[in-house]
ROLOMAR-154637 format. One record per residue: residue number from 1; x, y, z of N, C-alpha, C in turn. Coordinates in Angstrom, 2 decimals, decimal comma, padded with zeros to 5 digits. Example, Ala and Ser with C-alpha at 12.3 -4.5 7.8 and 13.67 -1.06 7.14 Angstrom:
<vexbas>
<vexba><k>1</k><n_east>013,19</n_east><n_north>-005,69</n_north><n_up>007,80</n_up><ca_east>012,30</ca_east><ca_north>-004,50</ca_north><ca_up>007,80</ca_up><c_east>013,20</c_east><c_north>-003,30</c_north><c_up>007,80</c_up></vexba>
<vexba><k>2</k><n_east>012,85</n_east><n_north>-002,25</n_north><n_up>007,08</n_up><ca_east>013,67</ca_east><ca_north>-001,06</ca_north><ca_up>007,14</ca_up><c_east>012,90</c_east><c_north>000,03</c_north><c_up>007,87</c_up></vexba>
</vexbas>
This chain:
<vexbas>
<vexba><k>1</k><n_east>087,76</n_east><n_north>-003,89</n_north><n_up>117,11</n_up><ca_east>087,42</ca_east><ca_north>-003,01</ca_north><ca_up>116,01</ca_up><c_east>088,12</c_east><c_north>-001,66</c_north><c_up>116,22</c_up></vexba>
<vexba><k>2</k><n_east>088,78</n_east><n_north>-001,18</n_north><n_up>115,19</n_up><ca_east>089,48</ca_east><ca_north>000,10</ca_north><ca_up>115,27</ca_up><c_east>088,48</c_east><c_north>001,24</c_north><c_up>115,20</c_up></vexba>
<vexba><k>3</k><n_east>088,65</n_east><n_north>002,21</n_north><n_up>116,06</n_up><ca_east>087,81</ca_east><ca_north>003,42</ca_north><ca_up>116,03</ca_up><c_east>088,68</c_east><c_north>004,57</c_north><c_up>115,59</c_up></vexba>
<vexba><k>4</k><n_east>088,13</n_east><n_north>005,44</n_north><n_up>114,75</n_up><ca_east>088,86</ca_east><ca_north>006,55</ca_north><ca_up>114,16</ca_up><c_east>088,25</c_east><c_north>007,87</c_north><c_up>114,58</c_up></vexba>
<vexba><k>5</k><n_east>089,10</n_east><n_north>008,89</n_north><n_up>114,62</n_up><ca_east>088,61</ca_east><ca_north>010,26</ca_north><ca_up>114,74</ca_up><c_east>089,07</c_east><c_north>011,00</c_north><c_up>113,49</c_up></vexba>
<vexba><k>6</k><n_east>088,33</n_east><n_north>012,01</n_north><n_up>113,11</n_up><ca_east>088,57</ca_east><ca_north>012,73</ca_north><ca_up>111,87</ca_up><c_east>088,65</c_east><c_north>014,22</c_north><c_up>112,12</c_up></vexba>
<vexba><k>7</k><n_east>089,34</n_east><n_north>014,91</n_north><n_up>111,20</n_up><ca_east>089,42</ca_east><ca_north>016,36</ca_north><ca_up>111,27</ca_up><c_east>089,51</c_east><c_north>016,91</c_north><c_up>109,84</c_up></vexba>
<vexba><k>8</k><n_east>088,95</n_east><n_north>018,09</n_north><n_up>109,63</n_up><ca_east>089,11</ca_east><ca_north>018,79</ca_north><ca_up>108,35</ca_up><c_east>090,00</c_east><c_north>019,99</c_north><c_up>108,59</c_up></vexba>
<vexba><k>9</k><n_east>090,90</n_east><n_north>020,23</n_north><n_up>107,64</n_up><ca_east>091,90</ca_east><ca_north>021,28</ca_north><ca_up>107,80</ca_up><c_east>091,98</c_east><c_north>022,09</c_north><c_up>106,51</c_up></vexba>
<vexba><k>10</k><n_east>091,81</n_east><n_north>023,42</n_north><n_up>106,58</n_up><ca_east>092,01</ca_east><ca_north>024,23</ca_north><ca_up>105,38</ca_up><c_east>093,50</c_east><c_north>024,24</c_north><c_up>105,01</c_up></vexba>
<vexba><k>11</k><n_east>093,79</n_east><n_north>024,11</n_north><n_up>103,72</n_up><ca_east>095,18</ca_east><ca_north>024,12</ca_north><ca_up>103,26</ca_up><c_east>095,49</c_east><c_north>025,42</c_north><c_up>102,55</c_up></vexba>
<vexba><k>12</k><n_east>096,55</n_east><n_north>026,06</n_north><n_up>102,96</n_up><ca_east>097,03</ca_east><ca_north>027,25</ca_north><ca_up>102,29</ca_up><c_east>098,02</c_east><c_north>026,80</c_north><c_up>101,23</c_up></vexba>
<vexba><k>13</k><n_east>097,83</n_east><n_north>027,21</n_north><n_up>099,99</n_up><ca_east>098,63</ca_east><ca_north>026,73</ca_north><ca_up>098,88</ca_up><c_east>100,13</c_east><c_north>026,92</c_north><c_up>099,13</c_up></vexba>
<vexba><k>14</k><n_east>100,51</n_east><n_north>028,03</n_north><n_up>099,72</n_up><ca_east>101,93</ca_east><ca_north>028,31</ca_north><ca_up>099,93</ca_up><c_east>102,53</c_east><c_north>027,56</c_north><c_up>101,12</c_up></vexba>
<vexba><k>15</k><n_east>101,70</n_east><n_north>026,85</n_north><n_up>101,90</n_up><ca_east>102,21</ca_east><ca_north>026,16</ca_north><ca_up>103,09</ca_up><c_east>101,64</c_east><c_north>024,75</c_north><c_up>103,23</c_up></vexba>
<vexba><k>16</k><n_east>101,24</n_east><n_north>024,14</n_north><n_up>102,12</n_up><ca_east>100,59</ca_east><ca_north>022,83</ca_north><ca_up>102,18</ca_up><c_east>101,46</c_east><c_north>021,79</c_north><c_up>102,86</c_up></vexba>
<vexba><k>17</k><n_east>102,71</n_east><n_north>021,67</n_north><n_up>102,45</n_up><ca_east>103,60</ca_east><ca_north>020,67</ca_north><ca_up>103,03</ca_up><c_east>103,79</c_east><c_north>020,88</c_north><c_up>104,52</c_up></vexba>
<vexba><k>18</k><n_east>104,02</n_east><n_north>022,11</n_north><n_up>104,90</n_up><ca_east>104,23</ca_east><ca_north>022,42</ca_north><ca_up>106,32</ca_up><c_east>102,99</c_east><c_north>022,06</c_north><c_up>107,15</c_up></vexba>
<vexba><k>19</k><n_east>101,82</n_east><n_north>022,38</n_north><n_up>106,64</n_up><ca_east>100,58</ca_east><ca_north>022,09</ca_north><ca_up>107,36</ca_up><c_east>100,41</c_east><c_north>020,58</c_north><c_up>107,51</c_up></vexba>
<vexba><k>20</k><n_east>100,59</n_east><n_north>019,83</n_north><n_up>106,41</n_up><ca_east>100,42</ca_east><ca_north>018,38</ca_north><ca_up>106,47</ca_up><c_east>101,48</c_east><c_north>017,72</c_north><c_up>107,34</c_up></vexba>
<vexba><k>21</k><n_east>102,72</n_east><n_north>018,20</n_north><n_up>107,28</n_up><ca_east>103,78</ca_east><ca_north>017,66</ca_north><ca_up>108,13</ca_up><c_east>103,45</c_east><c_north>017,87</c_north><c_up>109,61</c_up></vexba>
<vexba><k>22</k><n_east>102,93</n_east><n_north>019,04</n_north><n_up>109,94</n_up><ca_east>102,59</ca_east><ca_north>019,34</ca_north><ca_up>111,34</ca_up><c_east>101,50</c_east><c_north>018,39</c_north><c_up>111,84</c_up></vexba>
<vexba><k>23</k><n_east>100,45</n_east><n_north>018,19</n_north><n_up>111,07</n_up><ca_east>099,38</ca_east><ca_north>017,28</ca_north><ca_up>111,48</ca_up><c_east>099,89</c_east><c_north>015,84</c_north><c_up>111,50</c_up></vexba>
<vexba><k>24</k><n_east>100,75</n_east><n_north>015,47</n_north><n_up>110,54</n_up><ca_east>101,32</ca_east><ca_north>014,13</ca_north><ca_up>110,50</ca_up><c_east>102,14</c_east><c_north>013,81</c_north><c_up>111,74</c_up></vexba>
<vexba><k>25</k><n_east>102,86</n_east><n_north>014,80</n_north><n_up>112,25</n_up><ca_east>103,65</ca_east><ca_north>014,61</ca_north><ca_up>113,47</ca_up><c_east>102,76</c_east><c_north>014,29</c_north><c_up>114,67</c_up></vexba>
<vexba><k>26</k><n_east>101,50</n_east><n_north>014,72</n_north><n_up>114,61</n_up><ca_east>100,55</ca_east><ca_north>014,43</ca_north><ca_up>115,69</ca_up><c_east>099,77</c_east><c_north>013,14</c_north><c_up>115,44</c_up></vexba>
<vexba><k>27</k><n_east>100,19</n_east><n_north>012,36</n_north><n_up>114,44</n_up><ca_east>099,57</ca_east><ca_north>011,06</ca_north><ca_up>114,19</ca_up><c_east>098,44</c_east><c_north>011,06</c_north><c_up>113,19</c_up></vexba>
<vexba><k>28</k><n_east>098,17</n_east><n_north>012,20</n_north><n_up>112,55</n_up><ca_east>097,07</ca_east><ca_north>012,27</ca_north><ca_up>111,59</ca_up><c_east>097,54</c_east><c_north>011,79</c_north><c_up>110,22</c_up></vexba>
<vexba><k>29</k><n_east>096,69</n_east><n_north>011,02</n_north><n_up>109,54</n_up><ca_east>096,95</ca_east><ca_north>010,49</ca_north><ca_up>108,21</ca_up><c_east>096,02</c_east><c_north>011,18</c_north><c_up>107,21</c_up></vexba>
<vexba><k>30</k><n_east>096,60</n_east><n_north>011,65</n_north><n_up>106,11</n_up><ca_east>095,80</ca_east><ca_north>012,31</ca_north><ca_up>105,07</ca_up><c_east>094,93</c_east><c_north>011,28</c_north><c_up>104,37</c_up></vexba>
<vexba><k>31</k><n_east>093,64</n_east><n_north>011,57</n_north><n_up>104,26</n_up><ca_east>092,70</ca_east><ca_north>010,70</ca_north><ca_up>103,58</ca_up><c_east>092,38</c_east><c_north>011,25</c_north><c_up>102,20</c_up></vexba>
<vexba><k>32</k><n_east>092,11</n_east><n_north>012,57</n_north><n_up>102,13</n_up><ca_east>091,68</ca_east><ca_north>013,16</ca_north><ca_up>100,87</ca_up><c_east>091,82</c_east><c_north>014,67</c_north><c_up>100,94</c_up></vexba>
<vexba><k>33</k><n_east>092,04</n_east><n_north>015,28</n_north><n_up>099,77</n_up><ca_east>092,03</ca_east><ca_north>016,73</ca_north><ca_up>099,63</ca_up><c_east>090,95</c_east><c_north>017,07</c_north><c_up>098,62</c_up></vexba>
<vexba><k>34</k><n_east>090,06</n_east><n_north>018,00</n_north><n_up>098,98</n_up><ca_east>088,96</ca_east><ca_north>018,39</ca_north><ca_up>098,10</ca_up><c_east>088,88</c_east><c_north>019,90</c_north><c_up>098,02</c_up></vexba>
<vexba><k>35</k><n_east>088,25</n_east><n_north>020,43</n_north><n_up>096,96</n_up><ca_east>088,02</ca_east><ca_north>021,88</ca_north><ca_up>096,89</ca_up><c_east>087,08</c_east><c_north>022,31</c_north><c_up>098,02</c_up></vexba>
<vexba><k>36</k><n_east>087,30</n_east><n_north>023,52</n_north><n_up>098,51</n_up><ca_east>086,44</ca_east><ca_north>024,05</ca_north><ca_up>099,56</ca_up><c_east>085,03</c_east><c_north>024,27</c_north><c_up>099,08</c_up></vexba>
<vexba><k>37</k><n_east>084,06</n_east><n_north>024,30</n_north><n_up>100,00</n_up><ca_east>082,65</ca_east><ca_north>024,43</ca_north><ca_up>099,62</ca_up><c_east>082,29</c_east><c_north>025,80</c_north><c_up>099,06</c_up></vexba>
<vexba><k>38</k><n_east>082,97</n_east><n_north>026,85</n_north><n_up>099,52</n_up><ca_east>082,61</ca_east><ca_north>028,20</ca_north><ca_up>099,07</ca_up><c_east>083,56</c_east><c_north>028,75</c_north><c_up>098,01</c_up></vexba>
<vexba><k>39</k><n_east>084,74</n_east><n_north>028,14</n_north><n_up>097,90</n_up><ca_east>085,74</ca_east><ca_north>028,62</ca_north><ca_up>096,96</ca_up><c_east>086,55</c_east><c_north>027,42</c_north><c_up>096,48</c_up></vexba>
<vexba><k>40</k><n_east>086,35</n_east><n_north>027,01</n_north><n_up>095,22</n_up><ca_east>087,04</ca_east><ca_north>025,83</ca_north><ca_up>094,71</ca_up><c_east>088,56</c_east><c_north>025,97</c_north><c_up>094,71</c_up></vexba>
<vexba><k>41</k><n_east>089,07</n_east><n_north>027,20</n_north><n_up>094,80</n_up><ca_east>090,52</ca_east><ca_north>027,39</ca_north><ca_up>094,84</ca_up><c_east>091,08</c_east><c_north>027,14</c_north><c_up>096,25</c_up></vexba>
<vexba><k>42</k><n_east>090,22</n_east><n_north>027,15</n_north><n_up>097,26</n_up><ca_east>090,63</ca_east><ca_north>026,85</ca_north><ca_up>098,63</ca_up><c_east>090,52</c_east><c_north>025,34</c_north><c_up>098,83</c_up></vexba>
<vexba><k>43</k><n_east>091,59</n_east><n_north>024,70</n_north><n_up>099,26</n_up><ca_east>091,58</ca_east><ca_north>023,26</ca_north><ca_up>099,46</ca_up><c_east>091,32</c_east><c_north>022,91</c_north><c_up>100,91</c_up></vexba>
<vexba><k>44</k><n_east>090,66</n_east><n_north>021,78</n_north><n_up>101,11</n_up><ca_east>090,37</ca_east><ca_north>021,27</ca_north><ca_up>102,44</ca_up><c_east>090,91</c_east><c_north>019,84</c_north><c_up>102,53</c_up></vexba>
<vexba><k>45</k><n_east>091,68</n_east><n_north>019,56</n_north><n_up>103,56</n_up><ca_east>092,23</ca_east><ca_north>018,22</ca_north><ca_up>103,77</ca_up><c_east>091,39</c_east><c_north>017,49</c_north><c_up>104,81</c_up></vexba>
<vexba><k>46</k><n_east>091,10</n_east><n_north>016,23</n_north><n_up>104,54</n_up><ca_east>090,44</ca_east><ca_north>015,35</ca_north><ca_up>105,50</ca_up><c_east>091,51</c_east><c_north>014,41</c_north><c_up>106,04</c_up></vexba>
<vexba><k>47</k><n_east>091,64</n_east><n_north>014,36</n_north><n_up>107,36</n_up><ca_east>092,64</ca_east><ca_north>013,51</ca_north><ca_up>108,00</ca_up><c_east>091,98</c_east><c_north>012,61</c_north><c_up>109,02</c_up></vexba>
<vexba><k>48</k><n_east>092,65</n_east><n_north>011,48</n_north><n_up>109,32</n_up><ca_east>092,14</ca_east><ca_north>010,56</ca_north><ca_up>110,34</ca_up><c_east>093,30</c_east><c_north>010,04</c_north><c_up>111,17</c_up></vexba>
<vexba><k>49</k><n_east>092,98</n_east><n_north>009,58</n_north><n_up>112,37</n_up><ca_east>093,93</ca_east><ca_north>008,85</ca_north><ca_up>113,21</ca_up><c_east>093,14</c_east><c_north>007,95</c_north><c_up>114,12</c_up></vexba>
<vexba><k>50</k><n_east>093,80</n_east><n_north>006,94</n_north><n_up>114,60</n_up><ca_east>093,14</ca_east><ca_north>006,00</ca_north><ca_up>115,50</ca_up><c_east>092,75</c_east><c_north>006,73</c_north><c_up>116,78</c_up></vexba>
<vexba><k>51</k><n_east>091,53</n_east><n_north>006,52</n_north><n_up>117,22</n_up><ca_east>091,03</ca_east><ca_north>007,20</ca_north><ca_up>118,41</ca_up><c_east>091,90</c_east><c_north>006,84</c_north><c_up>119,62</c_up></vexba>
<vexba><k>52</k><n_east>092,32</n_east><n_north>007,86</n_north><n_up>120,35</n_up><ca_east>093,15</ca_east><ca_north>007,66</ca_north><ca_up>121,53</ca_up><c_east>094,62</c_east><c_north>007,60</c_north><c_up>121,20</c_up></vexba>
<vexba><k>53</k><n_east>095,01</n_east><n_north>007,91</n_north><n_up>119,94</n_up><ca_east>096,42</ca_east><ca_north>007,79</ca_north><ca_up>119,51</ca_up><c_east>097,13</c_east><c_north>009,14</c_north><c_up>119,50</c_up></vexba>
<vexba><k>54</k><n_east>096,73</n_east><n_north>010,06</n_north><n_up>120,36</n_up><ca_east>097,37</ca_east><ca_north>011,38</ca_north><ca_up>120,39</ca_up><c_east>098,85</c_east><c_north>011,21</c_north><c_up>120,65</c_up></vexba>
<vexba><k>55</k><n_east>099,63</n_east><n_north>012,03</n_north><n_up>119,94</n_up><ca_east>101,09</ca_east><ca_north>011,95</ca_north><ca_up>120,09</ca_up><c_east>101,55</c_east><c_north>012,55</c_north><c_up>121,40</c_up></vexba>
</vexbas>
């Protein structure tokens, strides 16, 4: 059975690609992007990777 670890990451609108590319290089896969809880204009990314798969 595959085990996953998860992380939430705030996304800055002017650097979204750079932020996601950086996390992707470490093996994280984007699952979903949602509005932030306190400010709908602030985006939060949910990412996952297989547990123990650190780059």
